[in-house]
N, C-alpha and C positions, 0 to 999 in steps of 0.2 A: 170501671175497678177502684175502688179507693184506696189509697196507700200513705201512711205515715211511718218516718224513720226516726227512731230513739235510741241513742246511745249504741249504734251499729246494730240495732234491732230492725226490721221492717215487717211492718204488718200491714196485710191486705186484705180488704175485703169486697166480697162481690155478693149484693143480695138478690133475690129471685122471688118475685110476687109469685105463690102458689095459687093459681085461680082453682085447681082441683079440689084444693082443701078447704077455700075460702067460701063463705055463705053472705054476699053483702045484705042480702033481705034481713039477716040475722045478727047485722055488725060483726061479723067474724071476718076477719083480714089476717091471711098467713102469710109469712115469709120464711124462705129458706136463707141463710147467708155461708157460704164460703169464705173462710178464714185461712191465709197461709202467715207463718210467724217462720221469721227468716233468721238465722243468726249469723250475722256478719262480723261478729267479734273473734278474738283469738282462744277463748275458752269455753268448756260446756259451761250450758245454761238449762236450768230447769224452772218449767213453767209451774209455779206453786200455788197461783192464784188468779182470780178475774175478779172482775168488778164493770156491771155494765148498767149504763142508765138508758132506758128506752121511754121516748115521751111520742104521745099520739098527736093528731093534729086537733085533738079536741082540750089538750093541757092535762091529761092524766099522765102521771110520770112514776115508771115504777124503776126501782134499783134492785140489782140481781150480783148478791156476793156467792162465791163459791172456791171450792178448793179445785186448782189445775182447771181443765177442759175436758168436757166431754167424758166424764168420768176416769181423766189421764192426769199424769204429772210429767208429762213428755220432757227428757233430755234431748238438746239439740248441741250437738256437737258442731264446731266452727264451719260453717259452710252449709248447714242442714236448713230444712225447710221441714216446718212440721204443719202438715193442711187438714182441717176436718169442716163438717158441715153441722149446723146447729139450724133452728127455726125459733121465731118469733110470732105469736098471734096478738093481734091488735082488735080491738073494738072500733077503732076508727079507719077509713080507707088509707092513711097516710100516717107517717112519722120519722122517727130517725132514732139513731142508736149511736151511742159513744161509750168508751169507758177506757180500761187497764189492766193491763195483764201485769203480774207481778214475778217476775223472774229472780232467780238464786242462781249466784258462782257455788262452784265445788267449796269456797272457804266461806260459805256462809252468808256473803254478802248479798243483801236483796233490793233489787229497785225497780221502779215502775215504766212501763213502755205504754205510749200511747197507741189506742185503738182508735183509728180514723173517724170522724163522724162521719156517719153515713145514713142515705134517705131511703127509706120505706115508701115507695110511691105506686100507690097501684092504680089501674086504668077507671076507679070507680069514683076518682075525685077529679072536678076539673083543675087545669092548670093555667094559671095567667101568669104574664110577665111582672117582676116587681120593680 
């Protein structure tokens, strides 16, 4: 599991290669990733926007921006955790993702929290020591 803490908000990510939805012969490699956003502040926070950068091992980079997460703009009360699962297809056997969530306080103050950089490694790419 990957974890990053920004301004008392913890983001955890657990990627999972989906062999049953992938087709290496067709250059289709699919991952699910489960995210937890934990509010360790003393105020309510709403997830209002997301930004992802997705890079594959062949150098292709995609950027994804959007409102909230998985069609929602959840409000996290102090101590609460919001958890969701989404997916990412790549045309290469490995890659990485990183990004930001943009959160807003009840007073309208908006700030970014980092999503930890996480690897998308499939069993279809040889690994070596760096």
